[in-house]
C-alpha positions as CSV (number, residue, x, y, z in Angstrom):
1,M,-0.2,0.6,0.0
2,R,1.2,3.7,-0.8
3,Y,1.3,4.8,3.1
4,L,3.4,1.9,3.8
5,R,6.3,3.0,0.9
6,L,5.8,6.5,2.8
7,L,6.1,5.3,6.2
8,P,10.2,5.0,5.8
9,V,10.3,8.8,4.6
10,L,8.4,9.9,7.6
11,L,10.5,8.2,10.1
12,S,13.8,9.4,8.9
13,A,12.5,13.0,8.6
14,A,11.3,12.8,12.3
15,A,14.7,11.3,13.1
16,V,16.1,14.2,11.5
17,L,14.3,16.4,13.5
18,V,14.9,15.1,16.8
19,A,18.9,15.0,16.0
20,F,18.8,18.5,15.0
21,P,16.4,20.2,17.0
22,A,17.0,23.8,15.6
23,L,15.5,22.6,12.5
24,A,12.3,21.9,14.1
25,R,11.8,25.0,15.1
26,A,14.4,28.1,14.0
27,P,14.5,31.1,16.3
28,Q,12.3,34.4,14.4
29,F,11.0,37.7,14.8
30,E,6.9,36.6,14.9
31,E,6.3,40.4,14.0
32,V,8.2,43.4,13.4
33,R,6.8,47.1,12.5
34,I,7.9,50.2,12.0
35,F,5.1,52.8,11.0
36,I,3.9,56.8,11.7
37,E,1.2,57.7,13.8
38,Y,0.2,61.5,13.5
39,N,-2.0,63.4,15.6
40,S,-4.6,65.5,13.6
41,T,-6.2,67.1,16.3
42,D,-3.2,68.0,17.7
43,G,-1.0,68.2,14.8
44,D,1.8,66.3,16.2
45,L,3.6,63.2,14.5
46,G,6.2,60.6,15.8
47,F,7.5,57.3,14.4
48,H,7.0,54.2,16.3
49,L,8.2,50.6,16.0
50,S,7.4,47.2,17.5
51,L,9.0,43.9,17.6
52,D,7.7,40.3,19.0
53,A,9.9,37.3,19.6
54,E,11.0,34.8,22.1
55,E,13.9,35.4,24.7
56,W,15.7,37.9,22.9
57,K,18.7,39.2,24.3
58,T,19.8,42.6,21.7
59,V,18.2,44.0,18.8
60,K,18.8,46.5,16.4
61,V,17.0,48.3,13.9
62,V,19.0,49.4,10.5
63,N,17.3,51.8,7.9
64,P,17.1,51.5,4.4
65,N,20.8,53.6,4.0
66,G,22.6,51.1,6.6
67,V,22.1,53.4,9.2
68,S,21.6,52.0,12.6
69,I,18.9,54.1,14.3
70,F,17.8,51.7,17.0
71,E,19.9,49.4,19.5
72,V,18.7,48.0,22.9
73,T,20.3,44.7,25.0
74,G,18.7,43.0,28.0
75,K,21.1,42.7,30.7
76,G,21.1,40.6,34.2
77,P,18.2,38.3,34.2
78,Y,16.9,39.7,30.7
79,G,20.4,38.2,29.4
80,R,19.8,35.0,30.7
81,P,19.2,31.9,28.4
82,S,15.0,30.9,29.2
83,L,14.6,34.3,30.0
84,G,15.6,36.9,27.8
85,L,12.9,39.5,26.3
86,S,9.3,39.2,24.5
87,E,7.7,41.9,22.9
88,L,8.8,45.7,22.5
89,D,6.9,48.9,21.6
90,V,8.5,51.8,21.2
91,E,6.9,54.8,20.6
92,G,9.3,57.9,19.5
93,A,9.1,61.6,20.8
94,E,6.1,63.4,18.8
95,P,6.9,66.8,18.3
96,L,4.4,69.3,16.9
97,L,4.4,69.9,13.1
98,T,4.7,73.8,13.6
99,D,8.1,73.1,15.8
100,F,9.6,70.6,13.3
101,P,8.4,70.7,9.6
102,L,6.6,67.8,8.1
103,D,9.4,67.4,5.1
104,Q,12.5,67.6,7.6
105,L,10.7,64.6,10.2
106,L,10.3,62.7,6.9
107,A,13.9,63.3,5.8
108,L,14.6,61.3,9.1
109,F,12.9,58.3,8.4
110,P,13.8,57.8,4.4
111,E,10.9,55.3,2.6
112,G,12.2,51.7,2.3
113,R,12.8,48.2,3.6
114,Y,14.1,48.6,7.6
115,T,15.6,45.4,8.8
116,F,15.5,43.8,12.3
117,I,18.7,42.0,13.7
118,G,18.9,40.2,16.8
119,T,20.2,37.6,19.1
120,T,18.7,35.1,21.3
121,A,19.6,34.8,25.2
122,N,21.1,31.5,23.8
123,G,23.0,33.2,20.8
124,D,20.7,32.1,17.8
125,R,20.3,35.1,15.2
126,L,17.1,36.8,14.2
127,T,16.3,38.7,11.6
128,A,13.5,40.0,9.7
129,S,12.2,43.2,7.8
130,S,9.4,45.8,7.6
131,T,8.6,47.9,4.9
132,F,8.1,51.7,5.9
133,S,6.0,54.2,4.0
134,H,5.3,58.0,4.4
135,A,1.5,57.0,3.1
136,V,-0.3,59.2,6.2
137,P,-4.2,58.8,6.1
138,A,-6.4,62.1,6.9
139,G,-7.7,62.5,10.1
140,P,-11.0,61.3,10.4
141,V,-14.1,63.4,10.3
142,V,-16.2,62.6,13.6
143,S,-19.1,63.3,15.4
144,S,-21.2,61.7,18.3
145,E,-24.6,61.0,19.1
146,V,-26.1,60.7,22.8
147,S,-29.2,59.3,23.8
148,Q,-30.7,57.6,26.8
149,D,-28.3,55.2,28.0
150,A,-26.5,55.1,24.1
151,V,-23.7,56.6,22.4
152,V,-22.9,56.5,18.8
153,I,-19.5,57.8,17.8
154,R,-19.7,58.4,13.7
155,W,-17.0,59.2,11.3
156,Q,-16.4,59.7,6.9
157,P,-14.4,57.7,5.8
158,V,-10.8,58.1,4.9
159,T,-9.4,58.3,1.6
160,G,-6.3,60.1,1.0
161,P,-3.7,62.2,2.8
162,P,-3.7,65.5,5.1
163,P,-3.4,68.5,3.6
164,G,0.3,69.5,3.2
165,F,1.6,66.0,3.2
166,P,3.2,63.5,0.3
167,D,0.4,62.8,-2.0
168,E,0.7,58.9,-1.7
169,R,-2.2,56.3,-2.1
170,I,-4.0,55.7,0.8
171,N,-5.8,52.3,1.6
172,I,-7.4,52.3,5.3
173,V,-7.6,48.5,5.9
174,G,-9.5,49.7,9.4
175,Y,-10.7,52.0,12.1
176,Q,-10.2,51.7,15.7
177,I,-12.1,53.5,18.2
178,I,-10.7,54.4,21.8
179,V,-13.1,55.7,24.9
180,D,-10.8,54.6,27.7
181,P,-10.4,51.8,28.6
182,F,-13.0,50.7,25.4
183,Q,-11.6,49.9,22.8
184,V,-12.4,48.2,19.4
185,T,-11.1,47.5,15.8
186,L,-13.7,47.8,13.1
187,P,-13.4,46.9,8.8
188,A,-12.9,49.7,6.9
189,T,-16.3,49.5,5.7
190,A,-17.8,50.8,9.0
191,T,-18.5,54.7,9.8
192,E,-20.1,54.1,13.4
193,V,-20.1,52.8,16.4
194,T,-22.2,52.4,19.0
195,L,-20.8,51.9,22.8
196,P,-21.9,49.1,24.7
197,R,-24.9,50.0,26.9
198,E,-23.3,48.6,29.8
199,F,-19.9,50.7,29.4
200,V,-22.1,53.8,29.0
201,Q,-24.4,53.5,32.2
202,S,-21.1,52.8,34.1
203,L,-19.8,56.8,32.6
204,A,-20.3,59.4,35.3
205,P,-21.7,63.0,33.8
206,G,-19.8,65.4,31.9
207,S,-17.8,65.2,29.3
208,H,-15.8,62.2,27.8
209,G,-13.1,62.3,25.3
210,F,-12.6,59.6,22.4
211,E,-10.7,58.7,19.4
212,V,-11.2,57.4,16.0
213,L,-8.0,56.2,14.2
214,A,-7.5,55.8,10.6
215,I,-5.3,52.7,9.6
216,D,-3.5,52.3,6.6
217,A,-2.3,49.4,4.7
218,S,1.2,50.7,5.3
219,A,0.4,50.5,9.1
220,N,0.3,54.2,9.5
221,Q,-2.1,55.8,11.9
222,T,-3.9,58.9,12.5
223,I,-5.7,59.4,15.1
224,T,-8.7,62.4,15.8
225,G,-9.8,63.0,18.8
226,G,-13.7,64.3,20.0
227,S,-16.1,64.3,22.7
228,F,-19.3,63.5,24.4
229,E,-21.6,64.5,27.1
230,I,-23.2,62.1,29.1
231,P,-26.0,64.5,30.7
232,R,-27.1,64.5,34.6
233,K,-30.2,62.0,35.3
């Protein structure tokens, strides 16, 4: 039978994985990203990066020109085998564009492929890359409606960049709505969200802020802030 002919091959493959466990699961980055976050309400912009890998000790990020822009090393217990580090989210400072012109900011972070290079606490090498773009979506135009025990937040679809930004093609993949601590991410076709009734009932009377983030396929995202008023009963 056919499966009998395959059996020696499968047993040989299993023997190789047992003899060389590194072939069974080579260390790797599970996620790497570098992206722009623009706040259209406050007029500030920052460059963020994130990564995820198991038990890493060192990481550096190299831009498309071969320049290292970020480097970190775990010390003490964070550098030991079976410990090390895992997820990392780095938020760069977000200067006002009135203080730090947009073209000068973008020149510091050229478009292209950024390489993440690391080592695990056991000395294994890690590599991955993320393509960085200057395609920044415009801030969503938002509004809200409050009725008894109900709050609806609405926004207009984002189709292009903010005024004065590079004329890049924008491809919105989703919207994130945050009313601390509630948050939800919705598909690009969504234009409104109704906050959960129980959450609204837990809010104290007065003004409450919210944010709507437009998320581009490049991972760049733009925030617009708004607020709604919970009346006294």
